[in-house]
C-alpha angles and dihedrals in degrees: 000000000000114000105174125074090237091057091046091050092050092047091048092053092048092051093048089053090048090052090050092049088050089053091049091050090049092053091044091055091046094049092044090052091050091049091050091051091047091048091055091048096051095031100241114189117259090240089070090075092053091061110103090211090069092059093043089053091047090049093051092045093048091047091051092047091048091048092051091047090049094049097045094043095051100036097088103007096140093058092045090050092052092049093048092053095037086235119177136193115266113268108241090205092057113089095216093046091047089055089055091052091050092050092049090051090051092049091052091050091051091052093047095250089281092157135018107241124189124199132210134185123234109215099227135104090230117114111234143104136203141186132210137180132182136207091266090064096252110147131187138180117205119200124185122233088241092062093044093050102038104040126077119241095261090048092049090047090055091050092051090047090051092054092041090056090056088057098041095046092052097233090110093073095068093052091047090052092048092048094046094053097056111344099069096046089045091050093048093048090044090059091045092051089048089065094052123102117252092260090063095057089109096046118129092253092053094046091046090052091053092048094049090046091054091049091050089052090053088057088061088083089069092052113081125219088220091078091070092051090049092049091050090052092046091051090052091051090052099044101026087218114107091164092061092054091046090052091048092051090048092052092046094047091054095046139067104284098195107277106160092027103049107054119244092242092063098057093103090063095052129095088228126023106258089217114065102231131183088213091060091053094050132078135216137085094294093053091043090053100049105027125075096194127063120224110292091219092056092049090051092048092052092050092045089054089052089053091044093236134118128251092251091060091051091052091048096048093042092058112105111266094204110099118217122228122248090256091053091048090059094044107127121245126212139199119219130202106232125215090269090057095250123131114242128188158346094244132173118219094267090054093047090055091059096053107104094206098052112113137164089264095054114117111244130193130186091211094272131088095280114099122180140168111266093243090060092062106078094200092058093045094054096041100041116019101034089052091052091051090051089057092055092077090218129120112272111220128209091245121106124217108248090221105037099024090223127128115274121234123230109237142157122258121177086350093299129102120260135159116244135186111238092207109043099019096235118152132217113205132180109240091236090060097050093080090053091052092049091050092050096046118130118257095226125056132182121267089247093057092045093050092045091049092051093048094047092046093054094042093049091048090057090044091051092050091050090050091052092048094049110015115200126193113249115257106236091209090063095052117102123234117247110251089222108041101012091231118134113274123224115244107219144135120276089238139330089260098047107041102198111143111231139167112242128188112212093191101060100017099242131132129211118214119195118221112304094003096105093048091046090053091051090049093051093050096043092049096036091233120190128191117259116241116259135188106256115188110203111227 
């Protein structure tokens, strides 16, 4: 284990080079696979692969690609990190935030102002902290609102000192580099895929997020667990209070650490792994190789030994001193199924409202056997979704989304007024306004919309033929209620030429478009799309 700053600096440089070599090897394997596929397609002779020039060219190309990837990924990593976490500067007028600024100033004085360190606040009730630094020398410490609000001042001071040591010792740069190469893109795409409907789980963005996340986890083998032990020891040297850090780690280990809010690719930057992992809490060469965080219990025991106290005393003093009122004690708690189909919780209503992925269609459980959609639980709807709509600063209509059962917002689309659902993205349009929207549609659409339009057009053509061959009466229980008059809407195609399935109310002359349906219809009309012929075998 290196103990001097010179040894740490040398080890840091070696690991950054190892990460870069790993990236070169990755691009080499990717380019070689593409070349092999191309060779099979154009029938290149086998002797081509025996030519050393091919491998020299592949090596140069992969090195160039890795260098470009490295430069672009690390050029503005601090800003990308802040945007990914929705982090904001501390509010000087807020008493808790002002305490954080004072603590950071004290830590910098203790360290002799060797490095300018900024701090930001992550707006989540999770309890975690992280540090990052780039090649320009910019350094930042990010603390969650949960840590700021639930820890005492000495405990918060020890957390800031821990993250400051990562920056000052230099071992934070290697983790920032590793996270910027794959972790940040994986985290961003993970959040994007979390907003997709279930049918888009195998979309390119979702599959790319999973691939990048796996690559970022492979980089864990270059990040040593020793850095957390060193940072704990460095924090104790700065604060002279090992018990406070032990208490902070105990509180954080027993709380929600941010899984679902902090992306999986950023775990190497965090003080505690957001995802509670059995591998993190184990020891041995395999755990040391693949895990970036040592066992929390062992860290607490080491700090408790420094303070000459037992583990039971740490647990007792780390318990929150603030007593809850009888009404708070009976406040119900809920479990929520996250976008990756894992149950998270328990959460009280205030914690549910902070979760960015919670929606009216999220499955909610009270810990028993009953599981319901969130919109079916009135307490959650009034405490979570109505508050979010109030923050939109748009006019809330009296219409309810037929999918989410939440009020629609009046908004402008193609310079005409429509009603849109803030949660699922569906749009309610008066029939008289549809022609205006089609006439004002843009001439160019994204590749995703074009591809989706073509696929839906062909699938709906086959569906329409099957319906005509074996007509089935519509099941009234499957028909949606009109947001305006509450009568059942008729599920039909927009027209025989443009086979987009819509829900149309014949009573009040309005049409409901599910997410992407309105834009697909515009794309079909603007590009005069027609369904491709298919071989339909009548049954």
